[in-house]
C-alpha positions as semicolon CSV with decimal commas, in nm:
position;residue;x (nm);y (nm);z (nm)
1;X;0,174;-5,245;1,520
2;X;0,353;-4,895;1,415
3;X;0,701;-4,780;1,607
4;X;0,640;-4,423;1,710
5;X;0,762;-4,226;1,946
6;X;0,646;-4,130;2,290
7;X;0,421;-3,754;2,243
8;X;0,665;-3,504;2,471
9;X;0,444;-3,387;2,771
10;X;0,334;-3,012;2,692
11;X;0,526;-2,739;2,835
12;X;0,531;-2,359;2,888
13;X;0,795;-2,067;2,893
14;X;0,831;-1,829;3,032
15;X;1,088;-1,558;2,925
16;X;1,209;-1,181;3,034
17;X;1,447;-0,946;2,951
18;X;1,562;-0,661;3,304
19;X;1,748;-0,336;3,220
20;X;2,064;-0,388;3,551
21;X;2,230;-0,006;3,575
22;X;2,534;-0,111;3,529
23;X;2,484;-0,441;3,309
24;X;2,281;-0,357;3,048
25;X;1,991;-0,573;2,925
26;X;1,958;-0,957;3,066
27;X;1,773;-1,264;2,930
28;X;1,614;-1,530;3,091
29;X;1,470;-1,844;2,963
30;X;1,288;-2,087;3,136
31;X;1,074;-2,396;3,001
32;X;0,880;-2,581;3,267
33;X;0,639;-2,884;3,305
34;X;0,321;-2,939;3,302
35;X;0,380;-3,053;3,633
36;X;0,529;-2,646;3,738
37;X;0,890;-2,847;3,692
38;X;1,212;-2,692;3,516
39;X;1,314;-2,836;3,211
40;X;1,557;-2,612;3,111
41;X;1,710;-2,211;3,175
42;X;1,865;-2,041;2,997
43;X;1,999;-1,698;3,012
44;X;2,206;-1,373;2,907
45;X;2,481;-1,187;2,980
46;X;2,475;-0,804;2,995
47;X;2,353;-0,703;2,649
48;X;2,460;-0,246;2,558
49;X;2,362;-0,138;2,156
50;X;2,621;-0,018;2,061
51;X;2,600;0,358;1,848
52;X;2,554;0,226;1,552
53;X;2,291;0,007;1,613
54;X;2,093;0,324;1,832
55;X;2,148;0,520;1,490
56;X;1,983;0,257;1,244
57;X;1,763;0,074;1,481
58;X;1,586;0,450;1,567
59;X;1,278;0,389;1,768
60;X;1,270;0,078;1,674
61;X;1,542;-0,044;1,856
62;X;1,404;-0,187;2,150
63;X;1,194;-0,368;1,987
64;X;1,509;-0,564;1,797
65;X;1,685;-0,565;2,115
66;X;1,446;-0,756;2,298
67;X;1,288;-0,942;2,056
68;X;1,529;-1,054;1,786
69;X;1,864;-0,993;2,003
70;X;1,784;-1,161;2,347
71;X;1,441;-1,335;2,288
72;X;1,489;-1,497;1,978
73;X;1,835;-1,632;2,044
74;X;1,714;-1,795;2,387
75;X;1,437;-1,966;2,263
76;X;1,605;-2,073;1,947
77;X;1,859;-2,245;2,242
78;X;1,604;-2,488;2,370
79;X;1,613;-2,782;2,236
80;X;1,281;-2,802;2,354
81;X;0,971;-2,650;2,202
82;X;0,737;-2,487;2,408
83;X;0,279;-2,474;2,388
84;X;0,331;-2,146;2,517
85;X;0,543;-1,903;2,583
86;X;0,470;-1,629;2,849
87;X;0,673;-1,236;2,815
88;X;0,629;-0,980;3,017
């Protein structure tokens, strides 16, 4: 008889980044179970690119901020790995 651990239920992740005039870019990440109950929530404080980032990343700055700096940080912080992550 094997003593395998129970398989975790499927989870869904929802990731968004909004731009606030005063605070900069704010990210939020919510993980729900299959019945819609929240399992985890993480958010960022305001992120503003500095001048060096604007110069170095140029037209790819938004993709870097949304995807790598904010989105990736939130997903990596989570202890759960959802089957799907939905974003806008």
